[in-house]
N, C-alpha and C positions, 0 to 999 in steps of 0.2 A: 624176461625185462620192462616192454608195458605198461606191463601192470602193475609192477612195483613202480614202476612211475607214480599213473594213478592211484594211487593206492596212499604214497608221500599226498600227493598233491590235495589227497579227497580231509586229509584227519586237520592238516592245516589248517582247515575252512574254519572262521572263528564262528562259535555256535553264540545263538541268541540265547539269555538267559535269563531270569529273574535278579534284578541287584534290587538286595536291602540294604539301607541302615539308619541314623541319623545324621541333623544338624540340629547343630547348637550354637551358644557365642563365644566369646572368648573368656566364658564366668561359665562356664558349664551345663549354661540353660537350652531348653531347647529352642531352638526357633520354629515359631508354627508360621504356613501357609507359603512357607518356602517355593519361590521353584524350579526343581528338575528338570535339566536339559539335557537331549543329542545334539551331540557337537554337529553344527552344519545339515541339523534336519528336523524339521517340525516336532518333533517326537519331548514330549515331556508331561512333569507331574504334578501334586504341591507335595509338601508335608503337610502332615497330623502335626492336629492339636496340639500332639506329643513332641513335635520334632522327628520322627519314625516316615517312613517313605520309601516305595516300590516304584520298581519302572525297566523296561527291559531294554536290554542293551547288551552289545555281544563287547568278549574281552577286550578288542583292541582300544574300543569307545573311547571319548573322552568328554563329562557330564559334566554341565554346566554349576552352578552351585549359585543364584540372587533372591536378592530380598531387600527390601526397600530400609536401605539403609544404613547398609552393608558390602565391602566389598563382593565384587561375582572372584571365586571361584572355580579353578575346572580341573579337574581332574579324574586320572582313566581309573574307569566303572570298578576295576578290580580295586580300587586305592576307595571305598565310601563308605568302610563302616561306622566311620564318626568323619563325619564333617565337620570344621571349625570353618567358621564365618571372622573375618575380623570389622568391624563397624567402622564403616565412611566416615573420614576428617571432610568436615567442607569450608571450603576457603572462605573466608570471611569476605566479599567486596566491601570498597569503603561504597557504597549507589546510598541514593534521599531515599527513605523507607516515608511511604503513603501508608495513612491506614483512612478508612472507611468511612466517611461521616456519618454514613445510613442516614441521613435526613429522607433521603429523595426510594422509590423506589418504581422497578416496572417488572414486568414480563413476557417471559423470550420464547419461543418453542413452544405458543401457544398454538393445539392442533384438534380443541373444540371442535365436535363436526364427525369429523373421524373413528374411523372405524375400527381397533386397536384390535386386527383379526385375526392379523397375522403374530406370529410367533418362533424366533431364531431361537436354536436351542445350542445344546454341545452333543451328542450321540457319544455313546463311551468306549470312545475308540483313543490309541495312543494322540492321537495330533491334537495341540493344545489351538486357541487364538484367543484376543480380547476380541468383540466386538462395540466399532464403536461414531462416535458424529462430533463431523467435522465442525465450529463454532466461527460463524466472520462477524468480521469485526463489521460493524454498523455505532450510527449515528447512534443514536438506544445508545448500543452497547458505551457508546462517549464515553457521556451524560450517565451511565447508569456502570463503571466495569469490574466492580466488583459482586464477584460471588457470594451469592448468598445464603441457598438453598438449590438444591436442583430435587428435581420429580419427574418419576419414572414406573414401565407398570410392569407386575413381571407375572408369569405364569408358574406356579410349581406346583408338583407332584405328591411332594416332600414335606415336612413342616420345617423351621429352622433350618433352611439351604443356606448353602453366608454365598456372598460371592461379592468381590475385591471388584471398589471403583479402581479408576488409575485418570490423573489427567493429564497433560502432553503438553508440552511449550510446541513452535514448531514451524518452521523456519518461514522463507519468504512465498514459497510453495507449497507450504501449506501441508510439511511432510512431517509428522512427530518426530520430538527432538529427547527430546529427556525427561520427566518427569519433575511435573513441578512439585508437586508434596512425598517427600522424603520418610514421608512413615502409610504405616497397611491403612484404610475407609475401606469396611468392612462393614455389611449389611447385613443381618438377620430377617431369608423373607421366607413371610407365611406361608400357608400352602391355602391354592387356590389360586385365583385370579385379585391380585395384590395393586393399593396406590402405597409407592414408598417414595420417600420426603428424606433428604439428607443432606442435615446445616453443616455449609462449610465455613461460617463466615468465623469461625476460629482458624482459619488460615491465609487470610485477605489474599486470596488468590486477588489480580489482579487480574482481568484478559488484554494481553498488550494486541497493539493495530495487527499484525498478523494473524489473529486469532489464537483457540488454542482447539487441545479434542477433549474428549470427553469418554471412555469407556469404559467398558466393565465385564473385568474378567474372570471366565467359569475357572472355579478353580476345582482337577481332580482329590474329592473330596469320599471318606467314606459312607460318610452322612449326608454326602451332594447324591449320591447315589440312587436312582431309582429303575429299576426289573420290570420292564414289561409282559406280565402277563397276557400267552398267547393260550387260546384252548389249541391240545395236542402236544402242545412244545415239552422234548423232553428238560431235564436241570441243567443238561448241558446246556442244550439250546439259549434255555431261557437268564443262565450267568454272562451271555457274551449281548443279548438280546436288552445292554440297559443304559441311560442317560444319565451326563452330568445336569439335576438345577440348581439355579430353576431358566426358563428362557424369558429371554428380555420381546415383551410386545411389539410391536410395527403395527406400520397402515402404510397403504404406496407412499411413494412422494418423491419430491426432490433429490431433498437433497440426502445421497442413497447410504446404505451404510458402510464403513470401510468397515473392512479385517485385519487385526494386525497379529506380531506375533506376539507375545511375553515380552520381548525385551521393545516392542513400540514400530520396529519397521513394520511397513505394512506389506501384505504376506502376495502370491502369488496377481498379475492382475485378476485369472481367469476366476478369482474367485468373489471380485468386483461386481462381476458379476446378475446385479437385482437393480432392481425397483422399488426393494422394502427402506423407509428412515424408523430410524429409530422415533418413540413416544416418547418426549423430555423437553421439558415444562427448566426452565432456571428463572428461579427468581435476581432482579441485582440489584447492586444500591449504591449512592455516589461514594 
C-alpha cells in the first residue's frame, strides 16, 4: 500500500518543460523583445523580433508577460501558445510641461584616466537582470537638468547584438519605481570594444531631485548568443556553454553597479557585493 501511495505522489509532481508561444498586440502584430518571466522567480526570457519565445516552466506555474507601453498579463504556462497584450492607457495629469532650452551644456560621469578593464556580462542561464547606475542629483544637474545623450562602452563577441536602455524614476531612498520612457530604447552594438552614444533628447527627460537610474537590460535573443568554443568540448557541452552579448565595460569605483530585475526591483543584496562602476557619460542641457 505504501508503494502505491508513493507512486501516486511521484506522478503528481509537475514536470519542467520547454514552453513555446508568440506575443502579439490586439491587432495581431507580433511584439518584439517582450519580457517573459516565471512568477516569483528570477527566470525569464525575451521574445524574438517576430514575437516568438521559448522558456522552461512547470505546468502549474504562472508566466508574466510585459512590454513597454502594454499592460502586463499573467497566464498559466499551458495557456501561452498565443498571448495578446493590451496597450496601456496613460492618464494625462495636469502638469506644467517644461521644455529644454538647450543653450547650456555640460557632461557628468567623466571617467578619463580610468581603465575600463572589467566587463559585466550575462551568462546563458535562466536568470535575467539589468545592470544599472544611480545618478545622484547635484548642483550641476540642477543647472542642466535635461538628458541629451548617454555614452557607454561595450564588448561583444557578436555583431549587431541588441541591448535595451531602461531609465527609472526613484523614490526618496533611491529605489527604482517606474520607467521614465514608455517605449523601447534599443541599441545595436558592434563586435569588439565599442563606444556607444544614444541620443535621448527627444524624450525630454528631466532629472528630478530624487535622482534617476539608468540601466542596461540584456535581451535573451538568438542573435545575442555567443557559444564559447573550448577545446575538447562535446557538442552537448558547447550548447550549454554560451553567453548573451554584449557586456558593459566598468572600472573600480565608488558608485557601484546596481543589479535589477526586469520590473526594476532591486535584486538580492548578495548580488550587490561588487566594487564595479559602469563607465557612463551623460551629456546634459538646460
